[in-house]
DSSP file (Angstrom, degrees, kcal/mol; ACC not computed):
  #  RESIDUE AA STRUCTURE BP1 BP2  ACC     N-H-->O    O-->H-N    N-H-->O    O-->H-N    TCO  KAPPA ALPHA  PHI   PSI    X-CA   Y-CA   Z-CA
    1    1 A M              0   0    0      0, 0.0     2,-0.1     0, 0.0     0, 0.0   0.000 360.0 360.0 360.0 137.6   36.5   58.2   65.0
    2    2 A A        -     0   0    0      1,-0.0     2,-0.4    67,-0.0    69,-0.1  -0.359 360.0-145.5 -68.7 142.7   37.0   57.6   61.3
    3    3 A E  E     -A   70   0A   0     67,-0.5    67,-3.1    -2,-0.1     2,-0.3  -0.921  17.1-165.2-108.6 135.7   39.5   55.0   60.2
    4    4 A Y  E     -A   69   0A   0    108,-0.5   110,-2.9    -2,-0.4     2,-0.4  -0.858   9.6-159.1-121.7 156.0   41.5   55.6   57.0
    5    5 A L  E     -Ab  68 114A   0     63,-2.2    63,-2.8    -2,-0.3     2,-0.6  -1.000   6.5-153.4-133.3 134.1   43.6   53.4   54.7
    6    6 A F  E     -Ab  67 115A   0    108,-2.9   110,-0.5    -2,-0.4     2,-0.4  -0.945  14.6-172.1-107.5 120.8   46.2   54.6   52.2
    7    7 A V  E     +A   66   0A   0     59,-2.7    59,-2.7    -2,-0.6    -2,-0.0  -0.938  17.5 163.6-115.5 137.6   46.8   52.2   49.3
    8    8 A Y        +     0   0    0     -2,-0.4   125,-0.5    57,-0.2    56,-0.1   0.368  61.3  37.8-131.3   0.4   49.6   52.8   46.8
    9    9 A G  S >  S-     0   0    0    124,-0.1     3,-1.9    42,-0.1     6,-0.1   0.139 115.6 -13.3-124.8-125.1   50.1   49.4   45.0
   10   10 A T  T 3  S+     0   0    0      1,-0.3     5,-0.1    41,-0.1    15,-0.1   0.584 123.9  62.4 -69.0 -10.7   48.0   46.6   43.6
   11   11 A L  T 3  S+     0   0    0      3,-0.1    -1,-0.3     7,-0.0     2,-0.1   0.468  79.0 109.0 -92.8  -1.8   44.9   47.7   45.5
   12   12 A R  S X  S-     0   0    0     -3,-1.9     3,-1.4     1,-0.1    -4,-0.1  -0.410  81.7-115.0 -71.2 152.7   44.7   51.1   43.6
   13   13 A Q  T 3  S+     0   0    0      1,-0.3    -1,-0.1    -2,-0.1     5,-0.0   0.857 112.5  28.5 -57.5 -40.6   41.9   51.5   41.1
   14   14 A H  T 3  S+     0   0    0      2,-0.0    -1,-0.3     0, 0.0    -3,-0.1  -0.069  86.5 148.7-115.1  33.3   44.2   51.7   38.1
   15   15 A A    X   -     0   0    0     -3,-1.4     3,-1.2    -5,-0.1     2,-0.1  -0.408  51.1-113.1 -69.0 139.4   47.1   49.6   39.3
   16   16 A P  T 3  S+     0   0    0      0, 0.0     3,-0.1     0, 0.0    -1,-0.1  -0.458  98.7  13.7 -66.5 145.8   49.1   47.7   36.8
   17   17 A R  T 3  S+     0   0    0      1,-0.2     2,-0.7    -2,-0.1    -7,-0.1   0.684  85.4 145.9  62.8  21.2   48.8   43.9   37.1
   18   18 A R    <   -     0   0    0     -3,-1.2     2,-0.2    -9,-0.1    -1,-0.2  -0.810  49.2-130.9 -88.1 118.1   45.8   44.2   39.4
   19   19 A A    >   -     0   0    0     -2,-0.7     3,-2.3     1,-0.2     6,-0.1  -0.499   7.4-134.8 -68.3 131.8   43.5   41.2   38.7
   20   20 A A  T 3  S+     0   0    0      1,-0.3    -1,-0.2    -2,-0.2    -2,-0.0   0.792 106.8  54.5 -57.6 -27.6   39.9   42.4   38.3
   21   21 A G  T 3  S+     0   0    0      4,-0.1    -1,-0.3     5,-0.0     2,-0.2   0.301  73.0 142.0 -90.7   9.7   38.9   39.4   40.5
   22   22 A N    <>  -     0   0    0     -3,-2.3     4,-2.2     1,-0.2     5,-0.2  -0.344  44.0-150.5 -56.6 115.9   41.2   40.4   43.4
   23   23 A R  H  > S+     0   0    0      1,-0.2     4,-2.5    -2,-0.2     5,-0.2   0.884  93.0  49.4 -59.3 -43.4   39.2   39.6   46.5
   24   24 A C  H  > S+     0   0    0      2,-0.2     4,-2.4     1,-0.2    -1,-0.2   0.868 109.2  52.4 -68.8 -34.8   40.8   42.3   48.7
   25   25 A Y  H  > S+     0   0    0      2,-0.2     4,-2.2     1,-0.2    -1,-0.2   0.927 111.1  47.9 -62.7 -43.2   40.2   44.9   46.0
   26   26 A Q  H  X S+     0   0    0     -4,-2.2     4,-1.7     2,-0.2    -2,-0.2   0.902 111.5  49.8 -64.4 -41.3   36.5   43.9   45.8
   27   27 A L  H  X S+     0   0    0     -4,-2.5     4,-3.0     2,-0.2    -1,-0.2   0.892 109.2  52.6 -63.3 -39.7   36.3   44.0   49.7
   28   28 A L  H  X S+     0   0    0     -4,-2.4     4,-0.9     1,-0.2    -2,-0.2   0.914 110.1  47.5 -62.5 -42.6   37.9   47.4   49.7
   29   29 A Q  H  < S+     0   0    0     -4,-2.2    -1,-0.2     1,-0.2    -2,-0.2   0.828 117.3  44.1 -66.8 -30.6   35.3   48.7   47.2
   30   30 A Q  H  < S+     0   0    0     -4,-1.7    -2,-0.2    -5,-0.2    -1,-0.2   0.865 124.1  29.7 -81.7 -38.5   32.5   47.1   49.2
   31   31 A Y  H  < S+     0   0    0     -4,-3.0    40,-3.0    -5,-0.1     2,-0.3   0.162 115.2  54.7-114.5  17.5   33.5   48.2   52.8
   32   32 A A  E  <  -C   70   0A   0     -4,-0.9     2,-0.5    38,-0.2    38,-0.2  -0.987  66.7-135.1-147.2 155.5   35.3   51.5   52.2
   33   33 A S  E     -C   69   0A   0     36,-2.7    36,-2.9    -2,-0.3     2,-0.4  -0.950  26.4-120.5-114.4 129.3   34.7   54.8   50.6
   34   34 A L  E     -C   68   0A   0     -2,-0.5    34,-0.3    34,-0.2     3,-0.1  -0.534  26.6-178.4 -68.1 122.2   37.2   56.4   48.4
   35   35 A V  E     -     0   0A   0     32,-3.3     2,-0.3    -2,-0.4    -1,-0.2   0.842  49.5-100.1 -86.3 -40.8   38.1   59.8   49.8
   36   36 A G  E     -C   67   0A   0     31,-1.3    31,-3.1    70,-0.0    -1,-0.3  -0.927  54.1 -29.4 149.5-171.3   40.6   60.7   47.0
   37   37 A L  E     +C   66   0A   0     -2,-0.3    69,-1.9    29,-0.2     2,-0.3  -0.409  58.7 174.5 -74.2 152.7   44.2   60.8   46.1
   38   38 A G  E     -CD  65 105A   0     27,-2.6    27,-2.1    67,-0.2     2,-0.4  -0.927  23.2-125.7-149.7 173.4   46.8   61.4   48.8
   39   39 A G  E     -CD  64 104A   0     65,-2.4    65,-2.5    -2,-0.3     2,-0.4  -0.980  10.6-161.9-130.8 142.4   50.5   61.5   49.4
   40   40 A L  E     -CD  63 103A   0     23,-2.1    23,-3.0    -2,-0.4     2,-1.4  -0.978  28.6-122.0-120.5 131.3   52.7   59.7   51.9
   41   41 A Q  S    S+     0   0    0     61,-0.5    15,-1.6    -2,-0.4     2,-0.3  -0.599  73.6 104.9 -75.2  96.3   56.2   61.0   52.7
   42   42 A A  E    S-E   55   0A   0     -2,-1.4     2,-0.4    19,-0.5    -2,-0.1  -0.969  71.5-105.2-163.6 166.5   58.1   57.8   51.7
   43   43 A K  E     -E   54   0A   0     11,-2.8    11,-2.6    -2,-0.3     2,-0.4  -0.908  33.1-142.3-106.4 135.0   60.3   56.3   49.0
   44   44 A L  E     -E   53   0A   0     -2,-0.4    84,-3.1    84,-0.4     2,-0.3  -0.811  18.2-174.8-103.6 135.7   58.7   53.8   46.7
   45   45 A Y  E     -EF  52 127A   0      7,-2.5     7,-2.2    -2,-0.4     2,-0.8  -0.925  29.8-121.4-126.1 150.6   60.4   50.7   45.4
   46   46 A L  E     +EF  51 126A   0     80,-3.0    80,-0.8    -2,-0.3     3,-0.1  -0.848  31.9 175.6 -89.3 113.2   59.5   48.0   42.9
   47   47 A V        -     0   0    0      3,-2.3    -1,-0.2    -2,-0.8     2,-0.1   0.906  66.5 -50.3 -85.8 -47.1   59.7   44.8   45.0
   48   48 A D  S    S-     0   0    0      2,-1.7     0, 0.0    77,-0.0     0, 0.0  -0.221 112.7 -25.4-152.1-113.1   58.5   42.3   42.3
   49   49 A Y  S    S+     0   0    0     -2,-0.1    89,-0.1    -3,-0.1    -3,-0.0   0.332 135.7  56.1 -90.2   5.8   55.3   43.0   40.3
   50   50 A Y  S    S-     0   0    0    -41,-0.0    -3,-2.3   -40,-0.0    -2,-1.7  -0.892  83.7-118.8-134.0 160.0   54.2   45.1   43.3
   51   51 A P  E     -E   46   0A   0      0, 0.0     2,-0.4     0, 0.0    -5,-0.2  -0.484  10.6-152.3 -99.9 170.1   55.7   48.0   45.2
   52   52 A G  E     -E   45   0A   0     -7,-2.2    -7,-2.5    -2,-0.2     2,-0.4  -0.988   9.8-149.5-138.9 133.0   56.9   48.7   48.7
   53   53 A A  E     -Eg  44 117A   0     63,-0.5    65,-2.5    -2,-0.4    -9,-0.2  -0.868   7.5-166.9-105.0 135.2   56.9   52.1   50.4
   54   54 A V  E     -E   43   0A   0    -11,-2.6   -11,-2.8    -2,-0.4    65,-0.1  -0.981  29.4-114.9-121.5 118.3   59.5   53.0   53.1
   55   55 A P  E     -E   42   0A   0      0, 0.0     2,-0.3     0, 0.0   -13,-0.3  -0.148  36.2-162.2 -52.2 144.6   58.8   56.2   55.2
   56   56 A S        -     0   0    0    -15,-1.6   -15,-0.0     5,-0.2     0, 0.0  -0.945  30.3-144.2-131.8 150.2   61.4   58.9   54.6
   57   57 A N  S    S+     0   0    0     -2,-0.3    -1,-0.1     2,-0.0   -15,-0.1   0.535  81.9  93.4 -84.2  -8.6   62.5   62.0   56.5
   58   58 A D    >   -     0   0    0      1,-0.1     3,-1.8   -17,-0.0    -2,-0.1  -0.774  65.4-156.2 -90.7 113.2   63.0   63.7   53.1
   59   59 A P  T 3  S+     0   0    0      0, 0.0    -1,-0.1     0, 0.0   -17,-0.1   0.650  88.4  73.7 -64.5 -12.9   59.9   65.7   52.0
   60   60 A A  T 3  S+     0   0    0    -19,-0.1     2,-0.7     1,-0.0   -18,-0.0   0.776  82.6  79.0 -69.0 -25.0   61.0   65.4   48.4
   61   61 A W    <   +     0   0    0     -3,-1.8   -19,-0.5   -18,-0.0     2,-0.4  -0.765  62.3 167.4 -88.6 117.3   60.0   61.7   48.5
   62   62 A Q        -     0   0    0     -2,-0.7     2,-0.5   -21,-0.2   -21,-0.2  -0.997  24.4-152.2-133.0 132.1   56.3   61.4   48.1
   63   63 A V  E     - C   0  40A   0    -23,-3.0   -23,-2.1    -2,-0.4     2,-0.4  -0.897  16.5-141.6-102.5 130.7   54.3   58.2   47.3
   64   64 A V  E     + C   0  39A   0     67,-3.0    69,-0.5    -2,-0.5     2,-0.3  -0.744  38.7 135.6 -92.1 136.3   51.0   58.8   45.5
   65   65 A G  E     - C   0  38A   0    -27,-2.1   -27,-2.6    -2,-0.4     2,-0.4  -0.909  49.9 -85.1-160.0-172.0   48.0   56.6   46.5
   66   66 A E  E     -AC   7  37A   0    -59,-2.7   -59,-2.7    -2,-0.3     2,-0.5  -0.881  29.0-144.6-111.6 141.1   44.4   56.5   47.3
   67   67 A V  E     -AC   6  36A   0    -31,-3.1   -32,-3.3    -2,-0.4   -31,-1.3  -0.910  17.6-171.2-107.4 128.7   42.8   57.2   50.7
   68   68 A Y  E     -AC   5  34A   0    -63,-2.8   -63,-2.2    -2,-0.5     2,-0.5  -0.933  20.9-137.7-118.1 141.4   39.8   55.2   51.8
   69   69 A Q  E     -AC   4  33A   0    -36,-2.9   -36,-2.7    -2,-0.4     2,-0.3  -0.881  33.9-133.2 -92.8 129.3   37.6   55.7   54.8
   70   70 A L  E     -AC   3  32A   0    -67,-3.1   -67,-0.5    -2,-0.5     2,-0.4  -0.642  20.1-167.0 -93.7 138.1   36.9   52.3   56.2
   71   71 A A  S    S+     0   0    0    -40,-3.0     5,-0.2    -2,-0.3   -69,-0.0  -0.935  87.4  12.9-109.7 143.4   33.6   50.8   57.3
   72   72 A K  S  > S+     0   0    0     -2,-0.4     4,-2.2     3,-0.1     3,-0.3   0.949  83.4 178.3  53.8  49.9   33.9   47.6   59.4
   73   73 A A  H  >  +     0   0    0     -3,-0.3     4,-3.1     1,-0.2     5,-0.3   0.866  68.4  54.8 -54.6 -45.4   37.6   48.5   59.7
   74   74 A A  H  > S+     0   0    0      1,-0.2     4,-1.7     2,-0.2    -1,-0.2   0.923 111.7  43.3 -59.6 -46.3   38.5   45.5   61.9
   75   75 A N  H  > S+     0   0    0     -3,-0.3     4,-1.7     2,-0.2    -1,-0.2   0.929 116.8  46.5 -65.2 -45.3   37.2   42.9   59.5
   76   76 A L  H  X S+     0   0    0     -4,-2.2     4,-2.5     1,-0.2    -2,-0.2   0.910 111.5  50.8 -65.3 -42.8   38.6   44.6   56.4
   77   77 A L  H  X S+     0   0    0     -4,-3.1     4,-2.6    -5,-0.2    -1,-0.2   0.848 106.5  55.4 -65.8 -33.3   42.0   45.1   58.0
   78   78 A T  H  X S+     0   0    0     -4,-1.7     4,-1.6    -5,-0.3    -1,-0.2   0.923 110.6  45.4 -62.5 -43.9   42.2   41.4   59.0
   79   79 A E  H  X S+     0   0    0     -4,-1.7     4,-2.1     1,-0.2    -2,-0.2   0.910 114.0  48.7 -64.5 -43.1   41.6   40.5   55.4
   80   80 A L  H  X S+     0   0    0     -4,-2.5     4,-2.7     1,-0.2    -2,-0.2   0.862 105.8  57.3 -68.3 -35.0   44.1   43.0   54.1
   81   81 A D  H  <>S+     0   0    0     -4,-2.6     5,-2.5     2,-0.2     4,-0.5   0.911 108.5  47.3 -59.1 -41.5   46.7   41.8   56.7
   82   82 A A  H ><5S+     0   0    0     -4,-1.6     3,-0.7     3,-0.2    -2,-0.2   0.911 111.4  50.6 -66.0 -41.6   46.4   38.3   55.2
   83   83 A Y  H 3<5S+     0   0    0     -4,-2.1    -2,-0.2     1,-0.2    -1,-0.2   0.898 115.9  41.5 -61.5 -41.9   46.7   39.7   51.6
   84   84 A E  T 3<5S-     0   0    0     -4,-2.7    12,-0.3    -5,-0.1    -1,-0.2   0.444 110.4-126.7 -86.6  -1.0   49.8   41.6   52.6
   85   85 A E  T < 5 +     0   0    0     -3,-0.7    10,-0.5    -4,-0.5    11,-0.3   0.913  65.7 123.8  55.5  49.9   51.1   38.6   54.6
   86   86 A C      < +     0   0    0     -5,-2.5    -1,-0.2     8,-0.1    -2,-0.1  -0.942  40.2  37.4-134.0 159.8   51.6   40.5   57.9
   87   87 A G  S >  S-     0   0    0     -2,-0.3     3,-1.6     9,-0.2     9,-0.0  -0.518  99.6  -0.2  98.9-169.8   50.4   40.1   61.4
   88   88 A P  T 3  S+     0   0    0      0, 0.0     3,-0.1     0, 0.0    -2,-0.1  -0.217 124.8  28.8 -56.9 138.6   49.7   37.0   63.4
   89   89 A G  T 3  S+     0   0    0      1,-0.3     2,-0.4    -4,-0.0    -2,-0.0   0.322  96.7 102.2  95.2  -7.7   50.4   33.7   61.7
   90   90 A F  S <  S-     0   0    0     -3,-1.6    -1,-0.3     1,-0.0     4,-0.1  -0.899  80.2-102.2-112.5 141.0   53.1   35.0   59.3
   91   91 A A        -     0   0    0     -2,-0.4    -4,-0.1     2,-0.1    -1,-0.0  -0.283  54.2 -87.7 -61.1 138.5   56.9   34.4   59.9
   92   92 A S  S    S+     0   0    0      1,-0.2    -1,-0.1     2,-0.1     2,-0.1  -0.733 109.5  44.6 -92.5 141.6   58.7   37.4   61.3
   93   93 A P  S    S-     0   0    0      0, 0.0    -1,-0.2     0, 0.0    -2,-0.1   0.443  86.5-156.2 -80.7 136.6   60.0   39.6   60.0
   94   94 A T        -     0   0    0     -4,-0.1    -8,-0.1     2,-0.1    -2,-0.1  -0.347  24.6-116.9 -74.0 159.2   57.0   40.0   57.7
   95   95 A E  S    S+     0   0    0    -10,-0.5    24,-3.4   -11,-0.2     2,-0.3   0.840  97.8  27.0 -65.9 -32.8   57.4   41.7   54.3
   96   96 A Y  E     - H   0 118A   0    -12,-0.3     2,-0.4   -11,-0.3    -9,-0.2  -0.915  64.5-154.0-128.4 155.2   55.1   44.5   55.4
   97   97 A L  E     - H   0 117A   0     20,-2.3    20,-3.0    -2,-0.3     2,-0.8  -0.986  20.3-132.9-121.7 138.6   54.0   46.2   58.6
   98   98 A R  E     + H   0 116A   0     -2,-0.4     2,-0.3    18,-0.2    18,-0.2  -0.840  41.6 164.5 -92.1 113.3   50.6   47.9   59.0
   99   99 A L  E     - H   0 115A   0     16,-2.7    16,-2.6    -2,-0.8     2,-0.5  -0.914  42.0-112.4-128.8 152.2   51.4   51.2   60.6
  100  100 A K  E     + H   0 114A   0     -2,-0.3    14,-0.2    14,-0.2   -95,-0.0  -0.749  44.6 173.8 -83.4 130.7   49.5   54.5   61.1
  101  101 A Q  E     - H   0 113A   0     12,-2.8    12,-2.7    -2,-0.5     2,-0.3  -0.960  36.9-102.0-136.5 150.7   51.1   57.2   59.1
  102  102 A P  E     - H   0 112A   0      0, 0.0   -61,-0.5     0, 0.0     2,-0.4  -0.598  40.7-173.1 -74.0 133.6   50.3   60.9   58.3
  103  103 A V  E     -DH  40 111A   0      8,-3.0     8,-2.7    -2,-0.3     2,-0.6  -0.985  16.4-141.6-129.4 137.8   48.9   61.2   54.8
  104  104 A T  E     -DH  39 110A   0    -65,-2.5   -65,-2.4    -2,-0.4     6,-0.2  -0.885  18.0-139.1-102.8 125.0   48.1   64.5   52.9
  105  105 A L  E >   -D   38   0A   0      4,-3.6     3,-2.3    -2,-0.6   -67,-0.2  -0.337  28.7-104.3 -75.7 162.6   45.0   64.6   50.8
  106  106 A Q  T 3  S+     0   0    0    -69,-1.9   -68,-0.1     1,-0.3    -1,-0.1   0.797 122.2  56.7 -58.2 -30.3   44.9   66.2   47.4
  107  107 A N  T 3  S-     0   0    0    -70,-0.2    -1,-0.3     2,-0.1     3,-0.1   0.427 123.3-104.2 -83.3   2.3   43.1   69.2   48.9
  108  108 A G  S <  S+     0   0    0     -3,-2.3    -2,-0.1     1,-0.3     2,-0.1   0.230  78.8 132.3  96.2 -13.7   45.8   69.7   51.5
  109  109 A A        -     0   0    0     -5,-0.1    -4,-3.6     1,-0.1     2,-0.4  -0.383  49.0-136.1 -69.1 150.6   44.0   68.2   54.5
  110  110 A A  E     + H   0 104A   0     -6,-0.2     2,-0.3    -3,-0.1    -6,-0.2  -0.886  24.2 174.7-111.7 141.4   45.9   65.7   56.6
  111  111 A V  E     - H   0 103A   0     -8,-2.7    -8,-3.0    -2,-0.4     2,-0.6  -0.933  32.2-121.4-134.1 160.5   44.7   62.4   58.0
  112  112 A T  E     + H   0 102A   0     -2,-0.3  -108,-0.5   -10,-0.2     2,-0.3  -0.931  42.7 177.4-101.7 123.7   46.2   59.6   59.8
  113  113 A A  E     - H   0 101A   0    -12,-2.7   -12,-2.8    -2,-0.6     2,-0.3  -0.906  35.6-105.3-129.8 152.3   45.8   56.4   57.8
  114  114 A W  E     -bH   5 100A   0   -110,-2.9  -108,-2.9    -2,-0.3     2,-0.4  -0.588  42.8-176.3 -69.6 136.8   46.8   52.8   58.0
  115  115 A V  E     -bH   6  99A   0    -16,-2.6   -16,-2.7    -2,-0.3     2,-0.9  -0.999  29.9-130.5-137.9 137.6   49.6   52.0   55.5
  116  116 A Y  E     - H   0  98A   0   -110,-0.5   -63,-0.5    -2,-0.4     2,-0.4  -0.810  34.3-162.4 -88.0 106.8   51.3   48.8   54.6
  117  117 A V  E     -gH  53  97A   0    -20,-3.0   -20,-2.3    -2,-0.9   -63,-0.2  -0.743  22.8-110.2 -96.5 134.2   55.0   49.8   55.0
  118  118 A Y  E     - H   0  96A   0    -65,-2.5   -22,-0.3    -2,-0.4   -23,-0.1  -0.414  29.7-168.5 -65.3 137.1   57.7   47.7   53.4
  119  119 A N        +     0   0    0    -24,-3.4     2,-0.3    -2,-0.1   -23,-0.2   0.006  51.9  76.7-122.9  25.4   59.7   45.9   56.1
  120  120 A R  S    S-     0   0    0    -25,-0.3   -26,-0.0     1,-0.1   -25,-0.0  -0.801  89.5 -70.3-130.3 173.4   62.8   44.5   54.3
  121  121 A A        -     0   0    0     -2,-0.3     3,-0.1     1,-0.1    -1,-0.1  -0.318  32.8-164.5 -63.2 144.8   66.1   45.8   52.9
  122  122 A T    >   +     0   0    0      1,-0.1     3,-2.0     2,-0.1    -1,-0.1   0.334  56.6 109.4-112.3   4.5   65.8   47.9   49.8
  123  123 A D  T 3  S+     0   0    0      1,-0.3    -1,-0.1     3,-0.0    -2,-0.0   0.834  87.5  36.7 -52.8 -39.3   69.5   47.8   48.6
  124  124 A D  T 3  S+     0   0    0     -3,-0.1     2,-0.3     2,-0.1    -1,-0.3   0.276  99.0 102.1 -99.8  10.9   68.7   45.6   45.6
  125  125 A L  S <  S-     0   0    0     -3,-2.0   -78,-0.1     1,-0.0    -3,-0.1  -0.704  72.3-120.9 -99.4 148.2   65.3   47.1   44.7
  126  126 A K  E     -F   46   0A   0    -80,-0.8   -80,-3.0    -2,-0.3     2,-0.1  -0.731  28.8-129.0 -84.5 125.4   64.7   49.6   41.9
  127  127 A P  E     -F   45   0A   0      0, 0.0     2,-0.9     0, 0.0   -82,-0.3  -0.478   7.3-135.6 -71.7 145.9   63.2   52.9   43.2
  128  128 A I    >   -     0   0    0    -84,-3.1     3,-1.6     1,-0.2   -84,-0.4  -0.860  21.7-166.9 -98.5  96.7   60.1   54.2   41.5
  129  129 A L  T 3  S+     0   0    0     -2,-0.9    -1,-0.2     1,-0.3   -84,-0.0   0.768  80.7  57.6 -64.2 -29.8   61.2   57.8   41.2
  130  130 A S  T 3  S-     0   0    0      2,-0.2    -1,-0.3    -3,-0.1     3,-0.1   0.736  98.8-135.5 -70.9 -20.9   57.7   59.2   40.3
  131  131 A G  S <  S+     0   0    0     -3,-1.6   -67,-3.0     1,-0.1     2,-0.5   0.528  73.6 108.0  76.2   5.4   56.4   57.8   43.6
  132  132 A D    >   -     0   0    0    -69,-0.2     3,-1.6     1,-0.1     4,-0.2  -0.933  53.6-165.1-123.3 108.9   53.3   56.6   41.6
  133  133 A F  G >  S+     0   0    0     -2,-0.5     3,-1.4  -125,-0.5     5,-0.4   0.805  89.2  63.9 -61.9 -30.6   53.0   52.8   41.0
  134  134 A T  G 3  S+     0   0    0      1,-0.3    -1,-0.3     2,-0.1     3,-0.2   0.690 106.6  44.8 -69.7 -15.5   50.4   53.3   38.3
  135  135 A L  G <  S+     0   0    0     -3,-1.6    -1,-0.3     1,-0.1    -2,-0.2   0.360  86.3  95.2-102.9   3.1   53.0   55.2   36.2
  136  136 A A  S <  S-     0   0    0     -3,-1.4    -1,-0.1    -4,-0.2    -2,-0.1   0.587  88.2-127.3 -77.4 -10.1   55.8   52.6   36.8
  137  137 A G              0   0    0     -4,-0.2    -3,-0.1    -3,-0.2    -2,-0.1   0.853 360.0 360.0  71.3  34.8   55.2   50.7   33.6
  138  138 A N              0   0    0     -5,-0.4    -1,-0.1   -89,-0.1    -4,-0.1   0.470 360.0 360.0 -83.6 360.0   54.8   47.3   35.2
C-alpha cells in the first residue's frame, strides 16, 4: 500500500526561508515523488519562521500543501521525525506529532497521508488566513 506525506511548511518546493541545502528537503526529493498540491482541513499558524497546522472541524479552514508518495517510507519518516523534533528521543510534549490525516488532492481524490501536526497552544500565534505558507510573506 502506498504511503503519502503532506508537507505545508519549510519542506514545500517554494517555501519561504527554505535553505536550498536543507538535508530533509533533499531526501524528500530523492526518496519521494510529488503527487501534486493538496488540502488539509486544518488551521495554519505562524509559529516562528515556520508554520504549524492544527486539524479543524470547520471545512472553511484549509491548509495548502504538497502531497508526496514515499519510497523507503520508514527511513525517510525517521529522518523527518528528527527534523520536526518529534518521536523517540525528544522531550514530551513534542512541538509536532506525526499523524495520518485525510488530504484532498487538487483533482478531488482523497488520500490518507502522514502530516506533522502542531502540538502546542496556539493562543499567542498569528493565523495564516490564506492557509498557504508560501503566501505568508515570511
